[in-house]
ZADO-1210 file (C-alpha; in nm, 4 decimals, padded with zeros to 6 digits):
<atoms>
<atom x="-01.1591" y="00.2806" z="-00.5142" code="MET" pos="1"/>
<atom x="-01.0609" y="00.3685" z="-00.1562" code="LYS" pos="2"/>
<atom x="-01.3409" y="00.6268" z="-00.1365" code="GLU" pos="3"/>
<atom x="-01.5968" y="00.3696" z="-00.2545" code="LYS" pos="4"/>
<atom x="-01.4775" y="00.1199" z="00.0060" code="VAL" pos="5"/>
<atom x="-01.4938" y="00.3810" z="00.2821" code="GLU" pos="6"/>
<atom x="-01.8481" y="00.4755" z="00.1772" code="ALA" pos="7"/>
<atom x="-01.9535" y="00.1093" z="00.1861" code="ALA" pos="8"/>
<atom x="-01.7992" y="00.0679" z="00.5320" code="LEU" pos="9"/>
<atom x="-02.0115" y="00.3593" z="00.6519" code="GLU" pos="10"/>
<atom x="-02.3202" y="00.1492" z="00.5742" code="LYS" pos="11"/>
<atom x="-02.1885" y="-00.1342" z="00.7935" code="ILE" pos="12"/>
<atom x="-02.0655" y="00.0742" z="01.0870" code="ARG" pos="13"/>
<atom x="-02.4033" y="00.1292" z="01.2606" code="PRO" pos="14"/>
<atom x="-02.4520" y="-00.2466" z="01.3038" code="ALA" pos="15"/>
<atom x="-02.0996" y="-00.2929" z="01.4368" code="LEU" pos="16"/>
<atom x="-02.1295" y="00.0043" z="01.6715" code="LYS" pos="17"/>
<atom x="-02.4586" y="-00.1306" z="01.8060" code="ALA" pos="18"/>
<atom x="-02.2586" y="-00.4272" z="01.9368" code="ASP" pos="19"/>
<atom x="-01.9764" y="-00.2105" z="02.0722" code="GLY" pos="20"/>
<atom x="-01.7355" y="-00.2546" z="01.7816" code="GLY" pos="21"/>
<atom x="-01.6162" y="-00.0820" z="01.4670" code="ASP" pos="22"/>
<atom x="-01.4059" y="-00.1368" z="01.1562" code="VAL" pos="23"/>
<atom x="-01.1048" y="00.0655" z="01.0451" code="GLU" pos="24"/>
<atom x="-00.9883" y="00.0752" z="00.6830" code="LEU" pos="25"/>
<atom x="-00.6146" y="00.0019" z="00.6723" code="VAL" pos="26"/>
<atom x="-00.5412" y="-00.0390" z="00.3011" code="ASP" pos="27"/>
<atom x="-00.6969" y="-00.0964" z="-00.0393" code="VAL" pos="28"/>
<atom x="-00.4530" y="-00.2747" z="-00.2695" code="ALA" pos="29"/>
<atom x="-00.4644" y="-00.2479" z="-00.6471" code="SER" pos="30"/>
<atom x="-00.5314" y="-00.6237" z="-00.6692" code="ASP" pos="31"/>
<atom x="-00.8669" y="-00.5811" z="-00.4922" code="GLY" pos="32"/>
<atom x="-00.7609" y="-00.6925" z="-00.1439" code="VAL" pos="33"/>
<atom x="-00.8988" y="-00.4708" z="00.1302" code="VAL" pos="34"/>
<atom x="-00.7286" y="-00.4740" z="00.4703" code="LYS" pos="35"/>
<atom x="-00.9336" y="-00.3755" z="00.7724" code="VAL" pos="36"/>
<atom x="-00.8918" y="-00.3752" z="01.1468" code="LYS" pos="37"/>
<atom x="-01.1821" y="-00.4778" z="01.3672" code="LEU" pos="38"/>
<atom x="-01.1854" y="-00.2664" z="01.6819" code="THR" pos="39"/>
<atom x="-01.3719" y="-00.2513" z="02.0098" code="GLY" pos="40"/>
<atom x="-01.5867" y="-00.5538" z="02.0888" code="ALA" pos="41"/>
<atom x="-01.5384" y="-00.6808" z="01.7313" code="CYS" pos="42"/>
<atom x="-01.1646" y="-00.7207" z="01.7867" code="GLY" pos="43"/>
<atom x="-01.2103" y="-00.9936" z="02.0472" code="ALA" pos="44"/>
<atom x="-01.5455" y="-01.1391" z="01.9442" code="CYS" pos="45"/>
<atom x="-01.5578" y="-01.5130" z="01.8695" code="PRO" pos="46"/>
<atom x="-01.7754" y="-01.4298" z="01.5672" code="PHE" pos="47"/>
<atom x="-01.5264" y="-01.1778" z="01.4239" code="ALA" pos="48"/>
<atom x="-01.4311" y="-01.4004" z="01.1292" code="LEU" pos="49"/>
<atom x="-01.7960" y="-01.4535" z="01.0409" code="MET" pos="50"/>
<atom x="-01.8592" y="-01.0783" z="01.0665" code="THR" pos="51"/>
<atom x="-01.5570" y="-01.0122" z="00.8479" code="LEU" pos="52"/>
<atom x="-01.6408" y="-01.2596" z="00.5707" code="LYS" pos="53"/>
<atom x="-02.0214" y="-01.2744" z="00.5699" code="GLN" pos="54"/>
<atom x="-02.0895" y="-00.9178" z="00.6726" code="GLY" pos="55"/>
<atom x="-01.8118" y="-00.6830" z="00.5717" code="ILE" pos="56"/>
<atom x="-01.6675" y="-00.8714" z="00.2734" code="GLU" pos="57"/>
<atom x="-02.0051" y="-00.9489" z="00.1156" code="GLU" pos="58"/>
<atom x="-02.1253" y="-00.5898" z="00.1555" code="THR" pos="59"/>
<atom x="-01.8056" y="-00.4494" z="00.0074" code="LEU" pos="60"/>
<atom x="-01.8160" y="-00.6885" z="-00.2886" code="LYS" pos="61"/>
<atom x="-02.1751" y="-00.5850" z="-00.3631" code="GLU" pos="62"/>
<atom x="-02.1000" y="-00.2136" z="-00.3344" code="SER" pos="63"/>
<atom x="-01.7535" y="-00.2158" z="-00.4943" code="VAL" pos="64"/>
<atom x="-01.7188" y="-00.4941" z="-00.7548" code="PRO" pos="65"/>
<atom x="-01.3401" y="-00.4404" z="-00.7724" code="GLU" pos="66"/>
<atom x="-01.3060" y="-00.5832" z="-00.4209" code="VAL" pos="67"/>
<atom x="-01.1832" y="-00.9440" z="-00.4374" code="LYS" pos="68"/>
<atom x="-01.1192" y="-01.0179" z="-00.0692" code="GLU" pos="69"/>
<atom x="-01.1290" y="-00.8553" z="00.2738" code="VAL" pos="70"/>
<atom x="-00.8674" y="-00.9528" z="00.5314" code="VAL" pos="71"/>
<atom x="-00.8179" y="-00.8498" z="00.8924" code="ALA" pos="72"/>
<atom x="-00.4834" y="-00.7179" z="01.0086" code="VAL" pos="73"/>
</atoms>
């Protein structure tokens, strides 16, 4: 599942990088919780939570149905 999550993150990265940020995969747990770290401009952005839940989490859930939740660490 980790490879599928990483592949899905690659689809999201260009949009994050366009705004000076990025996302790092930290862990994929067997219960479907994905831990990521927002870096660059995304780490301090006031819209980081919205990006995490409405952008990253939704994309991952569509691409990898086993994903239940995405959390930032």
